[in-house]
C-alpha positions in Angstrom: -52.9 -47.9 29.8 -55.8 -45.6 29.9 -58.4 -48.3 29.4 -62.0 -47.7 31.1 -63.0 -50.1 33.3 -66.8 -51.3 34.6 -65.5 -52.2 37.9 -66.4 -49.0 39.7 -69.5 -47.7 40.6 -73.1 -49.1 41.6 -74.8 -48.9 38.1 -71.6 -50.7 36.2 -72.7 -53.0 33.3 -71.9 -56.7 34.2 -70.6 -59.4 31.5 -71.6 -62.8 32.6 -69.7 -65.8 31.1 -69.1 -69.3 31.2 -66.2 -69.5 33.7 -65.4 -73.3 32.8 -65.6 -73.0 29.2 -61.7 -72.6 27.8 -63.5 -71.0 24.5 -65.6 -68.4 26.5 -62.8 -67.5 28.6 -60.5 -66.9 25.0 -63.1 -64.7 24.0 -63.1 -62.5 27.3 -59.2 -62.6 27.2 -59.6 -61.0 23.7 -62.2 -58.5 24.7 -60.1 -57.1 27.5 -56.7 -57.1 24.9 -58.7 -55.5 21.9 -61.6 -53.2 23.3 -60.9 -49.7 25.0 -64.0 -50.6 27.4 -64.9 -53.5 29.3 -67.3 -54.2 31.8 -67.1 -56.1 35.1 -66.8 -59.6 34.0 -67.9 -62.5 36.3 -68.0 -66.3 35.4 -71.7 -67.3 36.3 -70.0 -70.2 38.4 -68.7 -67.5 41.1 -72.3 -65.3 41.0 -75.1 -65.4 43.1 -77.3 -66.1 40.0 -80.8 -65.6 42.1 -79.4 -61.9 43.3 -78.3 -61.3 39.6 -82.1 -62.3 38.4 -80.2 -64.9 36.2 -81.3 -68.7 35.8 -79.2 -71.7 35.4 -80.3 -72.1 31.8 -79.8 -68.6 30.7 -76.1 -68.7 32.0 -75.4 -72.0 30.4 -76.8 -71.2 26.9 -75.2 -67.9 26.4 -73.3 -64.8 27.5 -75.4 -62.3 29.5 -74.9 -58.3 30.0 -76.4 -56.9 32.8 -76.9 -53.0 33.3 -78.4 -50.2 34.8 -81.6 -49.4 34.0 -82.7 -52.7 33.2 -80.1 -53.3 30.7 -80.3 -57.0 29.8 -79.1 -58.9 27.0 -77.9 -62.4 26.1 -76.1 -63.8 23.1 -75.4 -61.8 19.7 -77.4 -59.1 21.1 -74.9 -58.8 24.3 -72.3 -58.7 21.9 -73.4 -56.2 20.0 -74.4 -53.8 22.8 -71.0 -54.7 24.4 -69.3 -53.2 21.0 -72.1 -50.3 20.6 -71.0 -49.0 24.2 -67.3 -48.6 23.1 -65.5 -45.3 22.9 -63.9 -45.9 19.4 -66.4 -45.3 16.5 -65.6 -48.1 14.6 -66.6 -50.7 17.5 -69.6 -48.5 18.3 -70.4 -48.7 14.5 -70.2 -52.8 14.5 -72.2 -52.8 17.2 -74.9 -50.8 15.8 -74.8 -53.1 12.8 -74.8 -56.1 14.5 -78.3 -54.5 16.3 -80.3 -53.9 13.0 -81.8 -56.6 11.3 -81.3 -58.9 9.4 -77.4 -58.6 10.3 -78.8 -59.1 14.1 -80.3 -62.3 12.9 -77.6 -63.5 11.3 -75.4 -62.7 13.9 -77.8 -65.0 16.3 -77.8 -67.4 14.2 -74.0 -67.4 14.1 -73.8 -67.0 17.9 -76.1 -70.0 18.5 -74.2 -72.2 16.3 -70.8 -71.3 17.9 -72.5 -71.7 21.2 -73.7 -75.2 20.5 -70.5 -76.5 19.0 -68.0 -74.6 21.3 -66.5 -77.7 23.1 -65.1 -78.6 19.7 -63.3 -75.3 18.6 -59.8 -75.5 19.5 -58.7 -74.7 23.3 -62.2 -76.0 24.5 -61.4 -79.1 26.2 -64.1 -78.2 28.9 -67.1 -76.3 28.8 -70.0 -76.2 31.6 -72.8 -76.9 29.2 -75.1 -78.9 31.8 
């Protein structure tokens, strides 16, 4: 299908999400379906958090994006950077807009709201929020 993958190479980008959250899994599936480039994706439950430089609190409160050269982002910024990494101009532009204040502030507020109430969203019968 010609899709790029973040699975190979030692300097790959890694997206860490809550594998116990149906809403989170739905979002990851949508990324695989609609984005030309998806980094390596791992549920935090199957990851050595210490080796990844993450804490349980970080991974239970928001998605994490890790990459080469010290790339670390979480929440809306992680989503925006994922979009900014896309080979399609429209996705890159959307990511760059999301990274620019005041849009970045609104995106983070929206992310926090969704994250806090994700267990109430359709299909989200379980979420590992603790």
